[in-house]
C-alpha positions as CSV (number, residue, x, y, z in Angstrom):
1,M,-3.0,15.3,26.1
2,Q,-2.5,11.6,26.7
3,K,-5.3,10.7,24.4
4,L,-3.8,12.9,21.6
5,Q,-0.4,11.4,22.1
6,Q,-1.9,7.9,21.9
7,K,-3.7,8.9,18.7
8,G,-0.6,10.3,17.2
9,A,1.5,7.2,18.0
10,L,-1.1,5.0,16.4
11,V,-1.4,7.0,13.2
12,L,2.4,7.2,12.9
13,S,2.6,3.4,13.3
14,L,-0.1,3.0,10.6
15,I,1.9,5.2,8.2
16,L,5.0,3.2,8.8
17,L,3.4,-0.3,8.9
18,V,0.7,-0.2,6.3
19,S,2.3,1.9,3.7
20,L,-1.1,1.1,2.2
21,L,-2.8,3.9,2.0
22,S,-3.0,4.0,-0.9
23,A,-1.3,2.8,-2.5
24,C,-0.6,-0.3,-2.5
25,G,-3.6,-0.6,-4.4
26,S,-3.7,-3.9,-6.2
27,S,-1.2,-6.5,-5.3
28,N,-0.7,-7.5,-8.9
29,N,1.9,-4.9,-9.7
30,K,1.3,-5.3,-13.4
31,T,3.7,-3.3,-15.5
32,A,5.2,-2.6,-18.9
33,E,8.7,-3.2,-20.1
34,G,10.4,-1.1,-22.8
35,S,13.2,-2.2,-25.1
36,G,15.2,0.8,-25.7
37,N,17.5,2.3,-23.1
38,S,20.7,0.3,-22.7
39,G,22.9,3.1,-21.5
40,A,24.4,3.5,-18.1
41,A,23.3,6.0,-15.5
42,G,24.0,9.6,-16.3
43,S,27.2,11.1,-15.0
44,S,27.7,14.8,-14.4
45,N,30.8,16.9,-14.6
46,A,30.3,17.7,-10.9
47,A,30.6,14.1,-9.8
48,S,34.1,14.7,-8.4
49,E,32.6,17.3,-6.1
50,V,30.2,14.9,-4.5
51,K,31.2,13.3,-1.2
52,K,30.4,9.6,-1.1
53,D,29.6,9.7,2.7
54,G,29.0,12.3,5.4
55,F,27.7,15.8,5.2
56,P,27.6,18.2,3.5
57,I,27.1,16.3,0.3
58,V,28.7,19.1,-1.7
59,D,31.0,21.9,-0.4
60,T,29.7,24.4,-3.0
61,P,25.9,24.9,-2.6
62,I,23.8,23.7,-5.6
63,T,20.1,24.1,-6.4
64,L,17.8,21.3,-7.7
65,T,14.2,21.4,-8.8
66,M,11.7,18.8,-7.7
67,M,8.1,18.0,-8.7
68,A,5.9,16.5,-6.0
69,P,2.2,16.2,-4.8
70,D,1.3,18.4,-1.9
71,S,-1.1,17.6,0.9
72,G,-1.7,21.3,1.4
73,M,-0.7,21.4,5.1
74,A,2.1,24.0,4.8
75,D,4.5,25.6,2.3
76,W,7.3,23.0,1.8
77,N,9.9,25.8,1.7
78,T,9.1,26.7,5.3
79,M,9.1,23.2,6.8
80,P,11.7,22.4,9.4
81,V,12.6,19.1,7.8
82,V,13.3,20.8,4.5
83,K,15.4,23.5,6.1
84,E,17.3,20.9,8.1
85,M,18.0,18.8,5.0
86,E,19.3,21.9,3.1
87,K,21.6,22.7,6.1
88,L,22.9,19.2,6.2
89,S,23.4,18.6,2.5
90,N,24.3,22.1,1.1
91,I,21.6,21.3,-1.6
92,K,18.7,23.7,-2.0
93,V,15.6,22.3,-3.5
94,E,13.1,24.4,-5.4
95,F,9.7,22.7,-5.2
96,Q,7.2,22.4,-8.0
97,T,4.2,21.0,-6.2
98,A,0.6,20.4,-7.1
99,P,-2.4,19.4,-5.1
100,I,-2.7,15.6,-4.6
101,D,-5.9,15.3,-6.7
102,S,-4.4,17.1,-9.7
103,F,-0.8,15.8,-9.5
104,A,-1.3,13.0,-12.0
105,T,-2.5,15.5,-14.6
106,K,0.4,17.8,-13.9
107,K,2.9,14.9,-14.1
108,N,1.5,13.9,-17.5
109,L,1.7,17.5,-18.8
110,V,5.3,17.8,-17.7
111,F,6.3,14.6,-19.4
112,A,4.5,15.7,-22.6
113,S,6.1,19.2,-22.6
114,G,9.6,18.1,-22.0
115,D,10.1,20.9,-19.4
116,L,11.4,18.5,-16.8
117,P,12.3,19.0,-13.1
118,D,15.6,17.5,-11.9
119,M,13.8,14.9,-9.8
120,L,10.3,13.6,-9.1
121,Y,9.3,12.9,-5.5
122,A,6.3,10.8,-4.3
123,A,5.5,10.8,-8.0
124,D,3.5,7.5,-8.1
125,L,5.3,6.5,-11.3
126,T,3.6,3.3,-12.5
127,P,5.9,0.6,-13.7
128,A,4.7,1.2,-17.2
129,E,5.6,4.9,-16.9
130,Q,9.0,4.0,-15.5
131,V,9.8,1.8,-18.5
132,T,8.2,4.1,-21.1
133,Y,10.1,7.2,-20.0
134,G,13.2,5.2,-19.0
135,S,13.4,3.6,-22.5
136,Q,13.0,7.1,-24.0
137,G,15.8,8.5,-21.9
138,V,13.6,10.9,-20.0
139,L,14.3,9.1,-16.8
140,I,17.9,8.0,-16.2
141,P,19.0,4.6,-15.1
142,L,19.8,4.5,-11.4
143,E,21.6,1.2,-10.7
144,D,25.2,2.6,-11.0
145,L,24.3,5.6,-8.9
146,I,22.9,3.3,-6.3
147,D,26.0,1.2,-6.2
148,N,28.3,4.2,-5.9
149,Y,26.3,6.9,-4.1
150,A,23.6,5.2,-2.1
151,P,25.1,3.1,0.6
152,N,21.9,2.9,2.6
153,L,19.7,1.8,-0.3
154,K,22.4,-0.5,-1.6
155,K,22.6,-2.3,1.7
156,I,18.8,-2.9,1.7
157,L,18.9,-4.2,-1.8
158,D,21.8,-6.5,-1.1
159,E,20.0,-7.9,1.9
160,N,16.7,-8.2,0.1
161,P,17.5,-9.4,-3.5
162,N,13.8,-9.7,-4.4
163,I,13.3,-6.0,-3.9
164,R,16.1,-5.3,-6.4
165,K,14.5,-7.8,-8.8
166,N,11.2,-6.0,-8.3
167,I,12.5,-2.6,-9.4
168,T,14.8,-3.8,-12.2
169,T,13.3,-3.9,-15.7
170,T,14.2,-6.6,-18.1
171,D,16.6,-4.3,-19.8
172,G,18.6,-4.4,-16.6
173,H,17.9,-0.9,-15.5
174,I,16.3,0.7,-12.4
175,Y,14.4,3.8,-13.3
176,A,12.6,4.6,-10.1
177,L,12.9,3.9,-6.3
178,P,10.2,2.5,-4.0
179,F,9.1,3.0,-0.5
180,I,10.4,-0.1,1.4
181,D,8.8,-1.6,4.5
182,T,9.8,-5.3,4.8
183,A,7.7,-5.6,8.0
184,A,4.4,-4.6,6.3
185,V,1.6,-7.1,6.4
186,W,-1.5,-5.3,5.1
187,Y,-2.3,-4.1,1.6
188,R,-5.3,-2.4,3.0
189,G,-7.4,-2.5,6.2
190,P,-8.3,-6.0,7.4
191,M,-11.7,-7.1,8.7
192,W,-12.8,-6.4,12.3
193,Y,-15.4,-7.6,14.7
194,N,-17.5,-5.4,17.0
195,G,-16.3,-6.8,20.4
196,K,-19.5,-5.6,22.1
197,F,-21.6,-7.9,19.8
198,L,-19.3,-10.9,20.4
199,K,-19.6,-10.3,24.2
200,A,-23.4,-9.9,24.1
201,L,-23.7,-13.2,22.2
202,G,-21.2,-15.0,24.3
203,A,-19.5,-15.9,20.9
204,T,-16.0,-16.7,20.0
205,E,-14.4,-16.1,16.6
206,P,-15.6,-18.5,13.9
207,K,-13.0,-20.8,12.3
208,T,-15.0,-21.8,9.1
209,T,-17.3,-20.1,6.7
210,E,-20.2,-22.1,8.0
211,E,-19.4,-21.0,11.6
212,L,-19.2,-17.4,10.2
213,Y,-22.6,-17.8,8.7
214,T,-24.0,-19.0,12.0
215,L,-22.6,-16.0,13.8
216,L,-23.9,-13.5,11.3
217,K,-27.3,-15.2,11.6
218,R,-27.3,-14.8,15.4
219,V,-26.5,-11.1,15.0
220,K,-29.5,-10.7,12.8
221,E,-31.9,-12.5,15.2
222,E,-30.6,-12.0,18.8
223,D,-30.4,-8.2,19.2
224,P,-26.8,-7.9,20.4
225,N,-27.0,-4.1,20.7
226,G,-29.8,-4.5,23.1
227,N,-32.0,-1.7,21.8
228,G,-35.1,-3.9,21.2
229,K,-35.0,-3.2,17.4
230,A,-34.0,-5.5,14.6
231,D,-31.5,-2.9,13.3
232,E,-28.3,-5.0,13.4
233,I,-26.2,-5.3,10.3
234,P,-24.1,-8.5,10.4
235,L,-21.7,-7.6,7.6
236,T,-21.4,-4.3,5.8
237,S,-19.2,-3.1,2.9
238,V,-18.7,-0.4,0.3
239,K,-19.2,-2.1,-3.1
240,L,-17.3,-5.2,-1.8
241,D,-14.0,-3.3,-2.5
242,D,-13.0,-3.2,1.1
243,L,-13.6,-6.9,2.0
244,R,-12.9,-8.7,-1.3
245,M,-9.1,-9.2,-0.8
246,Y,-9.6,-10.6,2.7
247,F,-12.6,-12.8,1.8
248,F,-10.9,-14.2,-1.3
249,G,-8.4,-15.9,1.0
250,F,-11.1,-17.9,2.6
251,W,-11.4,-19.7,-0.8
252,G,-7.6,-20.0,-1.4
253,M,-7.0,-17.0,-3.6
254,Y,-4.2,-14.6,-2.6
255,D,-5.4,-11.7,-4.7
256,T,-8.5,-10.3,-6.5
257,E,-7.0,-10.6,-9.9
258,I,-3.5,-12.1,-10.6
259,Y,-1.6,-14.3,-8.1
260,A,0.9,-17.2,-8.1
261,D,0.3,-20.2,-5.9
262,K,3.1,-21.9,-3.8
263,E,3.9,-24.1,-6.8
264,G,4.5,-21.1,-9.1
265,K,1.3,-21.5,-11.1
266,V,-0.3,-18.1,-12.1
267,H,-4.0,-17.7,-11.6
268,Y,-6.7,-15.3,-12.7
269,S,-8.9,-15.1,-9.7
270,P,-12.3,-14.3,-11.3
271,Q,-12.3,-17.6,-13.2
272,E,-11.1,-19.8,-10.3
273,E,-13.4,-22.4,-8.6
274,G,-12.7,-20.6,-5.4
275,Y,-14.3,-17.4,-6.8
276,K,-17.5,-19.4,-7.4
277,G,-17.4,-20.4,-3.7
278,Y,-17.0,-16.8,-2.7
279,L,-19.9,-15.7,-4.9
280,T,-22.1,-18.5,-3.6
281,F,-21.4,-17.6,0.0
282,M,-22.0,-13.9,-0.6
283,N,-25.2,-14.6,-2.4
284,R,-26.3,-16.7,0.6
285,L,-25.7,-13.8,2.9
286,W,-27.5,-11.4,0.6
287,K,-30.6,-13.5,0.3
288,E,-30.9,-13.8,4.1
289,D,-30.1,-10.1,4.7
290,L,-26.9,-10.8,6.4
291,L,-24.9,-8.7,4.0
292,D,-25.9,-5.0,4.1
293,H,-28.3,-4.3,1.2
294,E,-26.8,-0.8,0.9
295,T,-23.4,-2.3,0.1
296,F,-23.5,-1.3,-3.6
297,S,-24.8,2.2,-3.0
298,Q,-23.4,3.5,0.3
299,T,-20.3,5.7,0.9
300,D,-17.6,5.0,3.4
301,D,-19.0,7.7,5.6
302,Q,-22.4,6.1,5.6
303,K,-20.9,2.8,6.5
304,K,-19.0,4.4,9.4
305,A,-22.2,6.1,10.7
306,K,-23.7,2.6,11.1
307,G,-20.7,1.5,13.0
308,K,-20.8,4.5,15.3
309,N,-24.5,3.7,15.9
310,N,-23.5,0.3,17.2
311,Q,-25.3,-1.6,14.4
312,V,-22.5,-3.5,12.7
313,L,-20.7,-6.7,13.6
314,L,-18.2,-7.3,10.8
315,F,-16.5,-4.6,8.6
316,S,-13.3,-3.5,7.0
317,D,-11.2,-0.5,8.0
318,Y,-7.6,0.4,8.9
319,M,-8.6,0.2,12.6
320,A,-11.8,-0.9,14.2
321,Y,-12.4,2.3,16.0
322,F,-12.3,4.3,12.8
323,T,-15.7,2.7,12.1
324,L,-17.0,2.1,15.6
325,G,-15.9,5.4,17.1
326,G,-14.4,5.9,20.5
327,D,-10.8,5.3,21.5
328,P,-8.5,2.4,20.3
329,S,-9.7,-0.8,22.0
330,E,-8.4,-4.3,22.2
331,E,-11.9,-5.5,22.7
332,D,-12.6,-5.3,19.0
333,P,-10.6,-8.1,17.5
334,M,-9.1,-8.4,14.0
335,M,-11.0,-11.1,12.1
336,T,-9.2,-14.4,12.0
337,P,-9.5,-15.6,8.4
338,V,-11.8,-18.6,8.1
339,A,-11.5,-21.9,6.2
340,S,-13.9,-22.9,3.4
341,E,-14.7,-26.2,1.7
342,I,-11.5,-25.8,-0.3
343,A,-8.5,-27.6,1.1
344,G,-5.6,-25.6,2.3
345,T,-7.6,-22.5,3.3
346,P,-7.5,-19.9,4.6
347,V,-4.7,-18.0,2.9
348,Y,-3.8,-14.3,3.0
349,G,-2.2,-12.0,0.4
350,K,0.6,-10.4,2.2
351,H,2.2,-7.0,1.4
352,P,5.3,-7.4,-0.7
353,G,7.4,-5.1,1.5
354,M,7.7,-2.3,-1.1
355,S,5.5,0.0,-3.2
356,A,4.8,-1.1,-6.7
357,N,4.8,2.4,-8.1
358,G,8.0,4.4,-8.1
359,T,8.2,7.1,-5.6
360,F,11.4,8.8,-6.8
361,A,13.2,9.3,-10.2
362,I,15.9,11.5,-11.7
363,T,15.3,13.1,-15.1
364,K,17.7,13.7,-17.9
365,S,17.6,17.4,-17.1
366,N,19.4,16.9,-13.8
367,P,22.9,18.3,-13.9
368,N,23.9,16.6,-10.6
369,P,22.6,13.1,-10.5
370,E,25.3,11.9,-8.1
371,A,24.5,14.6,-5.5
372,T,20.8,13.9,-6.0
373,M,21.3,10.2,-5.3
374,R,23.2,11.0,-2.1
375,W,20.4,13.4,-1.1
376,I,17.6,10.8,-1.5
377,D,19.7,8.0,0.0
378,Y,19.5,9.7,3.3
379,Q,15.9,8.7,3.6
380,Y,16.8,5.0,3.2
381,G,18.8,5.1,6.4
382,Y,17.7,5.4,10.1
383,E,18.6,9.0,10.6
384,G,17.1,10.3,7.4
385,A,14.0,8.2,7.6
386,T,13.5,9.5,11.2
387,L,14.0,13.1,10.1
388,W,11.6,12.9,7.1
389,T,9.0,10.9,8.9
390,Q,9.0,12.3,12.5
391,G,10.7,15.6,12.1
392,P,13.8,17.0,13.8
393,E,14.7,15.9,17.3
394,G,13.2,18.3,19.8
395,T,10.1,19.2,17.8
396,L,7.7,16.2,18.4
397,W,10.1,13.7,20.0
398,K,13.4,13.4,21.8
399,Y,15.7,10.6,22.6
400,K,15.5,8.8,25.9
401,D,18.4,6.6,24.9
402,E,20.1,7.5,21.6
403,A,22.2,4.3,21.7
404,T,19.2,2.1,21.5
405,H,17.1,4.6,19.4
406,E,14.5,4.8,22.2
407,K,12.4,7.9,21.9
408,E,9.6,9.6,23.7
409,W,6.9,12.0,22.5
410,L,7.0,15.7,23.3
411,P,3.9,17.9,23.7
412,V,2.6,19.3,20.5
413,P,3.8,22.9,20.2
414,G,0.7,25.0,20.9
415,G,-1.4,22.0,21.6
416,G,-3.6,20.2,19.0
417,D,-3.3,16.9,17.2
418,R,0.1,15.5,16.7
419,E,-0.5,14.1,13.2
420,E,-1.9,17.4,11.9
421,Y,1.1,19.2,13.3
422,R,3.4,16.7,11.7
423,G,1.9,17.5,8.4
424,T,3.2,21.1,8.8
425,I,6.8,20.1,9.5
426,T,7.6,17.5,6.9
427,P,6.5,16.8,3.3
428,N,6.1,13.1,4.1
429,Y,2.5,13.4,5.1
430,G,-0.5,12.0,3.3
431,I,1.5,10.8,0.2
432,L,3.6,7.7,-0.5
433,T,7.2,8.9,-0.4
434,P,10.6,7.4,-1.0
435,G,12.4,5.9,1.9
436,V,12.2,3.0,4.4
437,N,10.3,2.0,7.5
438,L,12.6,0.5,10.1
439,T,11.1,-1.0,13.3
440,E,13.6,0.8,15.5
441,M,12.2,4.2,14.3
442,T,9.3,3.8,16.7
443,N,11.2,2.4,19.7
444,G,9.5,4.0,22.8
445,L,6.8,5.6,20.7
446,R,4.5,2.7,20.3
447,S,1.5,2.4,22.5
448,D,0.2,-0.8,24.1
449,F,-2.5,-0.7,21.4
450,D,0.2,-0.5,18.6
451,D,1.9,-3.6,20.1
452,W,-1.5,-5.4,20.3
453,I,-2.1,-4.7,16.6
454,Q,1.3,-6.2,15.8
455,K,0.5,-9.3,17.8
456,Q,-2.8,-9.7,16.0
457,N,-0.9,-9.6,12.7
458,E,1.7,-12.1,13.8
459,E,-0.9,-14.5,15.2
460,K,-3.6,-14.3,12.6
461,L,-2.2,-13.2,9.2
462,V,1.6,-13.8,9.0
463,P,1.4,-17.6,9.4
464,I,-0.9,-17.9,6.4
465,G,0.4,-15.0,4.4
466,K,2.3,-15.0,1.0
467,V,3.1,-12.2,-1.4
468,P,0.5,-12.8,-4.2
469,F,2.7,-11.7,-7.1
470,P,6.0,-9.9,-7.6
471,N,6.5,-6.7,-9.4
472,V,7.0,-8.2,-12.9
473,Y,7.7,-6.3,-16.1
474,L,6.0,-6.9,-19.4
475,T,7.2,-6.1,-22.8
476,N,5.6,-3.2,-24.6
477,D,3.7,-5.6,-26.8
478,E,2.5,-7.6,-23.8
479,Q,1.5,-4.5,-21.9
480,T,-0.5,-3.2,-24.8
481,E,-2.3,-6.5,-25.3
482,V,-3.0,-7.1,-21.6
483,S,-4.1,-3.5,-20.8
484,A,-6.8,-3.7,-23.5
485,L,-8.0,-7.1,-22.3
486,L,-8.1,-6.3,-18.6
487,S,-9.9,-3.0,-19.2
488,D,-12.9,-4.9,-20.6
489,L,-12.5,-7.9,-18.3
490,E,-12.4,-5.8,-15.1
491,T,-15.6,-4.0,-16.1
492,Y,-17.4,-7.3,-16.9
493,V,-16.2,-9.0,-13.7
494,T,-17.3,-6.1,-11.5
495,Q,-20.7,-6.0,-13.1
496,M,-21.2,-9.8,-12.9
497,E,-20.0,-9.9,-9.2
498,A,-22.8,-7.6,-8.2
499,K,-25.3,-9.5,-10.2
500,F,-24.3,-12.9,-8.8
501,V,-24.2,-11.6,-5.2
502,T,-27.6,-9.9,-5.4
503,G,-29.2,-12.8,-7.4
504,Q,-29.9,-10.8,-10.5
505,E,-27.8,-13.5,-12.3
506,P,-28.3,-17.0,-11.0
507,L,-25.1,-19.0,-10.1
508,S,-26.4,-21.7,-12.4
509,N,-25.0,-19.5,-15.2
510,W,-21.5,-19.9,-13.9
511,D,-20.3,-21.9,-16.9
512,K,-21.8,-19.3,-19.2
513,Y,-19.9,-16.6,-17.3
514,I,-16.6,-18.5,-17.5
515,S,-17.1,-19.0,-21.3
516,Q,-17.5,-15.3,-21.7
517,L,-14.4,-14.5,-19.7
518,Q,-12.4,-16.8,-21.9
519,K,-13.9,-15.2,-25.0
520,M,-12.7,-11.9,-23.6
521,G,-9.1,-13.1,-23.2
522,S,-8.9,-14.2,-19.5
523,D,-6.7,-17.3,-20.4
524,R,-4.4,-15.1,-22.5
525,V,-4.0,-12.7,-19.5
526,R,-3.0,-15.5,-17.3
527,E,-0.7,-16.9,-19.9
528,V,1.1,-13.5,-20.3
529,Y,1.6,-13.2,-16.5
530,Q,2.8,-16.7,-16.2
531,A,5.5,-16.0,-18.8
532,A,6.4,-12.8,-16.9
533,Y,6.5,-14.6,-13.6
534,D,8.8,-17.3,-15.1
535,R,11.1,-14.5,-16.4
536,W,11.1,-12.9,-12.9
537,N,12.0,-16.2,-11.3
538,S,14.9,-16.8,-13.7
539,N,16.4,-13.4,-13.0
540,Q,18.9,-14.2,-10.3
């Protein structure tokens, strides 16, 4: 039971701290901006019936419809969190859910048909979708509703003005709400060392790319797993997608595509000199069989199998033991980013503290937008975020000291895994939902391992971290142009990366590669995002 509780605490912390599963995807937050909707937020005849604080939200019960993706763990209508929310608010929600893997298709069909739900939840609305449907009047502006009916969210936005800027389009409107976690550090899993290998070699963490090369070379030659076979894999990856963001920082790049440096100059990473340094290093590892030669063909499960077989030194994952197997261990350290020949390195692209894609929106069909905003605002405060993330008190947790928000875990009803059970009591499981992560939500619930992870972040990543790029908005014309350019550029860059790394394309052709990027519009892409970044900076 203790092991299960530890696992549950860790996964809960990951959900709260990483917010990445997904989502966060790219750090560029590239978006579109429409030009149309200049109206204020919708106002219903029932506004006078809505209480601005406390529960119930309305005295006379109302019913609202909501479209959302479903992780498939249980019927949302039967979940204790949903029942508790209905009891508190006097608002019944009728759910229109679809499996996660088909939700995007259903969302597009709903928008196309015009048969709209009252609200969209965990809807992964891209900034381009927000502006397109906002400018068309399909999604209503939310800023006045926030100011008048969302005290929890308003407080967060007032205290974090950049978040308000990041969700406000250039027409001055907010069309969707994010998930907010100002303590987040990772976009995706960092790099980890196999502690057993380090111990067997008597090695400490390298501080430069050259020291890293030497360590990888020793792994290849000195049999750190002690089985008498040359089966060690110094560095493994899945198509380089899992390590690219982390490794780019060794050569001074904060993101894999668009980022702004500390002086406010916008860069397109694949044409930077640092990118050439990255390719040169990776090609060196490939030629000497220090980078897994199945990198471009293996699946994540195949990578993990090698880790569990104690063959791998360095790899990416959300936690080291997800790849290496066994229990959480402080013996497997998070990789300290290393410095290259480029001055000022390493750097780290830090999570911006919010989701780029909108998690919640209200449609023009909603007859009660004020009550809806009160309903969702509960998830942006401590009590609501706790309810929707951890379930009702007395189910999986109870207070040890309510005044300090200190909690303790309760046994899982009927036994089993806490995370799996959590997925049956709340919709906020396996999807990026609206709301907020507050550090006090896990008071008393964090394990020693969770605290160790936080310390690793604070010591190794936070001091060199910077948000790569804000959630800027483009005009419709800019978005159309950039989307077309990036579609071709991304395909070409990905193909050429693999060729340069594996030696199919010699690095002596670097200038030819840069020339081709420029012909394909890379300078124009950087120019458009520089203009958008300057607009964002001027928006006070």
